C-alpha positions in Angstrom: 87.7 91.3 -22.0 89.5 92.3 -25.1 92.5 94.2 -23.8 94.3 93.2 -20.6 93.3 95.3 -17.7 96.3 95.4 -15.3 97.5 97.8 -12.4 100.9 97.8 -11.0 101.6 99.2 -7.7 105.2 99.7 -6.6 105.9 99.6 -2.8 109.0 98.7 -0.5 109.4 96.6 2.5 110.1 97.9 6.0 111.7 96.2 9.2 108.3 95.9 10.9 106.6 93.8 8.2 105.2 90.8 10.0 102.8 89.6 7.6 100.9 87.5 10.3 97.4 88.7 9.8 95.0 85.8 8.8 92.2 87.8 7.1 93.8 91.0 5.4 96.6 92.0 3.2 97.5 95.6 2.8 100.1 98.0 1.1 100.0 101.7 2.1 101.3 104.9 0.7 102.5 105.7 4.2 106.3 105.6 4.7 106.5 104.0 8.2 104.9 101.0 9.8 104.6 100.3 13.5 105.0 96.9 14.9 101.0 96.4 15.2 100.5 96.6 11.4 100.4 92.8 11.1 98.5 92.8 7.7 100.9 95.4 5.9 103.3 93.9 3.6 104.6 97.2 2.0 104.9 101.0 2.6 105.6 104.0 0.3 103.2 102.4 -2.2 102.5 104.4 -5.4 98.7 104.5 -4.9 95.9 103.6 -2.6 92.5 102.3 -3.8 91.4 105.7 -5.0 94.5 105.8 -7.4 93.3 102.9 -9.5 92.2 103.4 -13.0 88.5 104.1 -13.7 88.4 101.1 -15.9 89.9 98.9 -13.1 87.3 100.4 -10.5 84.4 99.6 -12.8 85.6 96.0 -13.2 85.8 95.9 -9.4 82.4 97.5 -8.9 80.9 95.0 -11.2 82.0 92.2 -9.0 84.8 91.1 -11.2 87.3 88.5 -10.5 90.9 89.8 -9.8 94.2 88.1 -9.7 97.0 89.6 -7.5 100.6 88.8 -8.1 103.0 89.9 -5.4 106.8 90.2 -6.8 109.7 90.7 -4.5 113.1 89.9 -5.7 113.0 86.9 -7.9 110.1 85.4 -5.8 106.3 85.4 -7.0 103.2 84.8 -4.8 99.7 84.7 -6.8 96.1 84.7 -5.2 92.8 85.8 -6.3 89.9 88.0 -5.0 86.6 89.5 -6.2 85.1 92.9 -6.5 81.9 94.0 -5.3 79.2 96.8 -6.1 79.7 97.8 -2.4 83.3 98.8 -2.7 83.9 102.5 -2.6 87.6 102.4 -3.6 87.9 106.1 -2.4 90.9 105.8 0.1 94.0 107.6 -1.2 96.5 105.8 1.3 95.7 102.0 1.4 95.0 99.0 -0.7 93.4 96.3 1.4 92.6 92.7 0.2 90.2 90.7 2.5 89.3 87.1 2.9 86.0 88.3 4.3 83.2 90.2 2.7 83.8 93.4 4.9 84.0 96.7 2.9 85.7 100.0 3.7 86.9 102.7 1.5 90.4 100.9 1.5 88.9 97.7 0.4 89.9 96.6 -3.2 88.9 93.0 -3.0 86.9 90.6 -0.8 86.7 86.9 -0.7 90.5 86.5 -1.3 92.1 83.2 -1.6 95.1 84.7 0.6 96.0 87.1 3.3 99.4 88.5 4.7 99.8 85.3 6.7 99.8 83.2 3.4 102.7 85.2 1.9 105.7 82.9 1.6 108.2 83.7 4.5 111.2 83.9 1.8 109.2 87.1 0.6 108.5 88.3 4.0 112.1 88.3 4.9 113.1 90.1 1.9 110.4 92.7 2.7 111.7 93.0 6.2 115.1 94.0 4.7 113.5 96.7 2.8 113.2 95.0 -0.5 111.2 96.8 -3.4 108.0 95.0 -4.5 105.2 95.0 -7.0 101.5 94.4 -6.5 100.1 93.6 -9.9 96.3 93.5 -10.0 94.8 92.0 -13.1 91.2 91.8 -14.1 90.0 88.5 -15.1 87.0 87.1 -16.8 84.5 85.4 -14.8 85.3 81.7 -13.7 83.4 79.6 -16.0 82.2 77.2 -13.4 81.7 79.8 -10.4 80.7 82.7 -12.6 80.5 86.3 -10.8 79.5 86.2 -7.2 
């Protein structure tokens, strides 16, 4: 990869952020969050899966490796995931990152190393207070040992 391929998604927290889901993590363009949205860590996101650049979508659909960086206040949480040729990336409302290999129009990455329940509780606390956050998605070269799945 000659030039870095990076997407930045701005969002804000909400009092109902619980971040207790063990298999998914989500940000949504919706402004509100019910107490049942256990995987949602942010609302009022700047884009959903459909809003990603064509270059990022191509990397994801090629099964590319991704690094996710969650920045809230002065805190950062990083994890990785993988794309898949099966991902539609067509949902305009949500970006969902999954530990499993389940795909839907909202799914941006599968086989993630983290989910909402893994987000440090200090970050979750800030998000409950309505803090602004960034989800930075970076395309990565294949792991030299694992390669591309």
